[in-house]
C-alpha positions in Angstrom: 59.1 17.2 -39.6 56.6 16.8 -36.9 53.4 15.2 -35.8 51.5 16.7 -32.8 49.9 13.8 -30.9 47.9 13.0 -27.8 46.9 9.8 -26.2 44.6 7.5 -28.2 41.0 7.9 -27.1 39.8 4.5 -25.9 36.5 2.8 -26.7 36.9 -0.1 -24.2 39.1 0.3 -21.2 40.4 -3.2 -21.4 41.4 -2.8 -25.0 43.4 0.3 -24.3 45.0 -1.3 -21.3 46.5 -3.9 -23.6 48.3 -1.3 -25.6 51.3 -1.2 -23.4 51.6 -5.0 -23.4 50.8 -5.7 -27.1 53.2 -3.3 -28.6 56.4 -4.5 -26.9 55.9 -7.9 -25.3 59.6 -8.5 -25.5 60.1 -6.0 -22.7 57.9 -7.8 -20.3 58.8 -10.8 -18.1 56.5 -13.3 -16.6 55.9 -12.8 -13.0 57.2 -15.9 -11.1 54.1 -16.7 -9.1 52.1 -19.9 -8.9 48.6 -18.8 -8.0 46.0 -16.6 -9.6 45.5 -13.2 -8.1 41.8 -13.2 -9.2 39.5 -12.6 -6.2 36.6 -14.9 -5.5 34.0 -12.5 -6.9 36.3 -11.1 -9.7 36.4 -7.6 -8.0 39.8 -5.9 -7.4 39.4 -3.7 -4.2 41.8 -0.7 -4.0 43.0 1.4 -1.2 44.7 4.8 -1.9 47.6 6.0 0.3 48.3 9.6 -0.1 45.3 11.7 -1.3 46.9 14.7 -2.9 46.7 16.0 -6.5 48.3 13.0 -8.2 46.1 10.6 -6.3 43.0 12.5 -7.5 44.1 12.0 -11.1 44.7 8.3 -10.5 41.3 8.0 -8.8 39.6 9.4 -11.8 41.1 6.6 -13.8 41.0 3.6 -11.5 37.4 4.1 -10.3 36.0 3.8 -13.8 37.7 0.5 -14.7 35.4 -2.5 -14.8 35.7 -4.9 -11.8 37.5 -2.3 -9.7 36.1 -0.9 -6.4 37.8 1.9 -4.5 37.1 1.0 -0.9 39.6 3.0 1.3 41.8 6.0 1.4 44.5 7.3 3.7 46.1 10.7 4.2 47.6 12.6 7.1 45.6 15.7 6.1 42.0 15.5 7.3 40.5 17.8 4.6 42.1 15.6 1.9 40.6 12.5 3.5 37.2 14.2 3.4 37.6 15.2 -0.3 38.4 11.6 -1.2 35.4 10.3 0.7 33.1 12.8 -0.9 34.3 12.0 -4.4 34.2 8.3 -4.1 30.8 8.2 -2.4 29.4 10.5 -5.1 30.7 8.3 -7.8 29.1 5.2 -6.3 25.9 7.1 -5.6 25.8 8.3 -9.3 26.4 4.8 -10.6 24.0 3.3 -8.1 26.7 1.0 -6.7 26.7 -0.1 -3.1 30.3 0.2 -2.0 31.3 1.0 1.6 34.3 3.5 1.7 36.5 4.2 4.7 39.3 6.7 5.3 42.3 6.5 7.6 45.0 8.8 8.9 47.6 6.0 9.3 48.5 3.8 6.3 49.0 0.8 8.6 45.3 0.7 9.3 44.5 0.5 5.6 47.1 -2.1 4.8 45.8 -4.3 7.7 42.5 -4.7 6.0 42.2 -8.3 4.6 39.6 -7.3 1.9 42.0 -4.9 0.1 43.7 -6.5 -2.9 45.9 -3.6 -4.0 47.1 -0.2 -2.8 47.8 2.9 -4.9 50.7 4.8 -3.3 50.9 8.5 -4.2 52.8 9.9 -1.2 55.9 12.1 -1.2 59.0 10.1 -2.3 60.5 9.8 1.2 57.6 7.5 2.2 57.6 5.3 -0.9 59.9 2.4 0.2 58.4 2.1 3.7 54.8 1.9 2.6 55.4 -0.2 -0.4 57.5 -2.8 1.4 54.9 -3.0 4.2 52.2 -3.5 1.6 54.2 -6.3 0.0 54.6 -8.1 3.3 50.9 -7.9 3.7 50.5 -9.5 0.3 49.0 -6.4 -1.3 49.6 -5.6 -4.9 51.1 -2.1 -5.4 50.7 0.7 -7.9 53.6 3.0 -6.9 54.1 6.5 -8.2 57.5 7.4 -9.7 60.3 7.7 -8.8 60.3 4.3 -7.3 62.3 5.1 -4.1 64.3 7.9 -2.4 67.6 6.0 -2.4 69.3 3.2 -4.4 69.4 0.9 -1.3 65.7 1.3 -0.8 65.1 0.3 -4.4 67.2 -2.9 -3.9 65.2 -3.8 -0.8 61.9 -3.1 -2.5 62.8 -5.3 -5.5 63.4 -8.2 -3.1 60.2 -7.5 -1.1 58.1 -7.7 -4.3 59.6 -11.0 -5.5 59.8 -12.6 -2.0 56.1 -11.9 -1.4 54.9 -12.8 -4.9 52.9 -9.6 -5.5 52.5 -7.3 -8.5 54.1 -3.9 -8.4 53.5 -1.4 -11.2 55.4 1.9 -11.3 53.5 4.9 -12.4 55.7 5.7 -15.4 52.7 6.1 -17.6 54.7 7.3 -20.6 55.5 3.6 -21.3 51.8 3.1 -22.1 51.7 6.1 -24.5 51.6 5.2 -28.2 53.8 8.2 -28.9 56.7 7.0 -26.7 56.1 3.4 -27.7 56.5 4.3 -31.4 59.7 6.3 -30.8 61.3 3.4 -28.9 60.2 0.9 -31.6 61.9 3.0 -34.3 65.0 3.3 -32.2 65.3 -0.4 -31.3 64.5 -1.5 -34.9 67.5 0.5 -36.1 65.4 3.0 -38.1 67.8 5.8 -37.3 70.9 3.7 -37.3 73.3 3.2 -34.5 72.5 5.4 -31.6 75.4 7.7 -30.7 73.9 10.1 -28.2 70.7 11.0 -26.4 69.4 14.3 -25.1 67.0 13.8 -22.2 65.9 17.1 -20.8 64.4 17.1 -17.3 65.6 20.1 -15.3 67.6 21.0 -12.3 68.7 19.0 -9.2 67.2 19.6 -5.8 68.2 22.5 -3.5 68.4 22.7 0.3 65.1 23.4 2.0 64.7 27.2 2.5 60.9 27.9 2.8 59.8 30.0 5.7 58.0 28.3 8.6 54.2 28.5 8.8 51.7 27.3 11.4 50.6 23.7 10.8 46.9 23.3 10.0 44.9 21.7 12.8 43.9 18.7 10.8 47.4 17.9 9.4 49.5 15.3 11.3 52.9 16.9 10.5 55.0 14.3 12.4 53.3 11.5 10.4 53.7 13.4 7.1 57.5 13.6 7.8 57.7 10.0 9.0 61.1 8.6 8.2 62.4 11.9 6.9 64.6 14.3 8.8 62.7 17.1 10.4 61.8 20.2 8.4 59.3 22.8 9.5 56.0 23.1 7.8 55.2 25.3 4.9 52.0 25.1 2.9 53.9 24.6 -0.4 55.0 21.2 0.8 51.4 20.0 1.2 49.3 22.3 -0.9 46.0 23.4 0.8 42.6 22.8 -0.6 39.0 23.8 0.4 35.8 21.9 0.1 33.2 24.8 0.4 33.8 26.5 -1.9 35.7 23.7 -3.7 39.2 24.5 -4.6 41.8 21.9 -5.4 45.6 22.2 -5.2 46.9 25.2 -7.2 50.4 23.8 -7.6 52.3 20.5 -7.2 53.7 19.8 -3.7 57.1 21.5 -3.4 58.7 18.8 -1.3 60.0 17.4 -4.6 62.3 20.4 -5.2 64.2 20.1 -1.9 66.9 17.5 -1.2 65.7 16.7 2.3 62.4 15.4 0.8 62.9 14.8 -2.9 65.2 14.7 -5.8 64.4 17.8 -7.7 63.7 17.7 -11.4 66.4 15.1 -11.7 64.1 12.4 -10.2 60.7 14.1 -10.7 61.0 14.3 -14.5 64.0 12.1 -14.8 61.8 9.2 -13.8 59.9 9.9 -16.9 62.5 11.0 -19.5 65.6 9.1 -18.4 63.2 6.1 -18.2 62.3 6.5 -21.9 66.0 6.9 -22.8 66.9 3.7 -20.9 64.1 1.9 -22.6 65.1 3.0 -26.1 68.8 2.2 -25.4 67.8 -1.3 -24.3 69.2 -0.5 -20.8 66.3 -1.6 -18.7 67.8 -3.4 -15.7 71.1 -1.9 -16.7 72.5 1.6 -16.7 75.4 4.0 -17.2 79.0 3.4 -16.1 80.1 7.0 -15.5 78.1 10.0 -14.4 79.6 13.5 -14.6 77.8 16.5 -13.1 77.2 19.8 -14.9 79.9 22.3 -13.9 82.7 19.8 -13.5 85.7 21.0 -15.5 84.3 21.7 -19.0 81.1 19.6 -18.6 78.1 21.8 -19.5 75.3 19.3 -18.8 74.8 16.3 -16.5 76.3 13.5 -18.5 75.8 9.7 -18.4 78.3 7.5 -20.2 77.3 3.9 -21.1 79.7 1.0 -21.7 78.7 0.8 -25.3 79.9 4.3 -26.0 76.5 6.0 -26.0 76.4 9.4 -24.1 73.2 10.8 -22.6 73.1 14.4 -21.6 70.5 16.2 -19.5 70.3 18.8 -22.3 67.5 20.7 -24.0 66.9 19.7 -27.6 64.9 22.8 -28.6 64.5 26.5 -27.8 61.3 25.8 -25.8 63.3 23.5 -23.4 60.6 20.8 -23.8 60.9 18.1 -21.2 61.5 15.1 -23.4 64.0 12.8 -25.2 65.9 13.1 -28.4 67.7 10.0 -29.9 70.5 10.7 -32.3 71.5 7.9 -34.6 74.0 7.9 -37.5 71.1 7.8 -40.0 68.6 10.2 -38.4 67.0 11.4 -35.2 63.8 11.3 -33.3 62.6 13.6 -30.5 59.6 12.7 -28.4 57.7 14.3 -25.5 54.1 14.4 -24.3 51.9 15.2 -27.2 54.8 15.9 -29.5 56.9 14.0 -32.0 59.5 15.1 -34.5 61.8 13.1 -36.7 64.5 13.5 -39.4 62.2 11.8 -41.9 58.5 11.4 -42.4 58.8 7.6 -42.5 59.7 7.7 -38.8 56.4 9.5 -37.7 53.7 7.5 -35.9 50.1 7.3 -37.0 48.0 10.3 -36.0 46.3 9.4 -32.8 42.7 10.5 -32.0 42.7 13.6 -29.9 41.7 13.4 -26.2 41.1 16.0 -23.6 42.1 16.5 -20.0 45.3 16.3 -18.0 48.0 13.8 -19.1 47.8 12.1 -15.7 44.1 11.2 -16.2 44.7 8.9 -19.1 44.2 5.4 -17.9 45.8 2.7 -20.2 48.7 2.4 -17.7 46.3 1.9 -14.8 44.2 -0.7 -16.7 47.4 -2.6 -17.4 48.0 -2.8 -13.6 44.5 -4.3 -13.0 45.0 -6.7 -15.9 48.4 -7.7 -14.5 46.7 -8.6 -11.2 44.0 -10.6 -12.8 46.4 -12.5 -15.2 49.2 -12.8 -12.7 51.8 -11.3 -15.0 54.2 -8.4 -14.7 52.9 -5.0 -15.7 54.4 -2.7 -18.3 56.8 -1.2 -15.7 57.6 -3.8 -13.1 59.8 -3.1 -10.0 63.1 -4.0 -11.7 62.6 -1.4 -14.5 61.4 1.2 -12.0 64.5 0.6 -9.9 67.0 0.8 -12.8 65.4 4.0 -14.1 65.2 5.5 -10.6 68.9 4.6 -10.0 69.9 6.6 -13.1 68.2 9.6 -11.6 69.7 9.2 -8.1 73.2 8.7 -9.6 72.8 12.1 -11.2 72.0 13.7 -7.9 74.9 11.9 -6.2 77.3 13.2 -8.8 75.9 16.7 -8.2 76.3 16.3 -4.5 79.9 15.3 -4.8 80.7 17.8 -7.5 82.7 15.2 -9.4 82.3 12.2 -11.6 81.2 8.8 -10.2 81.8 5.4 -11.7 79.1 2.8 -11.4 78.9 -0.9 -12.0 75.2 -1.4 -13.1 75.3 -5.2 -12.9 76.7 -5.3 -9.4 74.9 -2.0 -8.4 77.9 -0.6 -6.7 80.3 2.3 -7.1 83.7 1.7 -8.7 87.0 3.5 -7.8 85.5 5.3 -4.8 88.5 5.0 -2.5 87.2 7.4 0.2 83.7 5.8 0.0 82.1 9.2 -0.2 79.7 8.0 -3.0 78.8 5.0 -0.9 77.7 7.2 1.9 75.0 8.5 -0.4 73.8 5.0 -1.3 71.2 5.2 1.5 70.2 7.8 4.1 69.7 8.1 7.8 66.1 7.9 8.9 64.4 9.6 11.8 64.2 7.8 15.1 62.0 4.7 15.1 62.1 4.1 11.4 64.1 1.1 10.1 63.7 -0.6 6.7 
């Protein structure tokens, strides 16, 4: 039984932004702050840090939200700064708005601006914690792309930075603002398929060592600054996809840094931050997590396996022949599988209402972004606050740690520490060594 769905087409952006809040208010917590984040003139001024393909999708959404002005952008690649400047200036010219827009090579220059209320961070993962924590200290609100951080230790530090500085941080896990996924979680948590016994969350393979051939660095790309805190790897255009402005040609593929363990977490974090996140949500494990992680290939374990204290087992395992990236919840009274634009269930009564069809890339749908802006204005936590982003990211990272060690690891999700790790080899992967001059 199936129902092919896409995101609900919105009539008023503010109304759609409320979807993620209104459906499951019990999953949100009040942000413990004492003062309103509303600016004197009611305008939220945004700066973008990282101006690649994902940032362009986010720009398309944020720039059209009422009371939002995009005033600055930052990237280490000159041509991408120019593309951003052209697009933003064209938008404001077309809408007859007088907004001054500046671009920067170094994110520190953007964060130093007093007039910027929030930053949108869409850099490679190895930069997430450094930039987000500096933004927090500068009292900027943050929209941070998933996965939250590169290491578990970074996530712990970022959680503290957000709360210590009283800012809003929203994680770009936009599936939580999708009626499709919301309905699946609602059915699961209301017991409509009975007691959950197992979950398939298919995301894909772990990262591999970097092996791309070296290529000349473009003249307008600051490669040392692109690397930043990361260990050195030579340049290859797949890491930072080239574009052109005349003729216009945008990125033809996603940045390949995510597939290599020196710079990213492979599919385990790239798609795990989406699908493990939904599984955690459905299981009521936000802020919690598994107690044992077993890598694929260990003894007779076929798939990366997560065991929870309540007996539920989640495997990184396909649930259909197409190997759709998504989640399937198995209960003792039925099942539900959900992915982007797709919903199947063991009974028609579990299917969601048919949503109005919308066009365009999934990343361009904006309810999640509207929720961030409304969270700033109302001084409340967003749909995916830092604590949820951290617990979901930790699940992903634990999978890669188990893969790296080639054996099971035991985890205490409350204390956020490894258990029964006598040689401390798992603890050595709790954080990483940064390049010279970079300290969190």
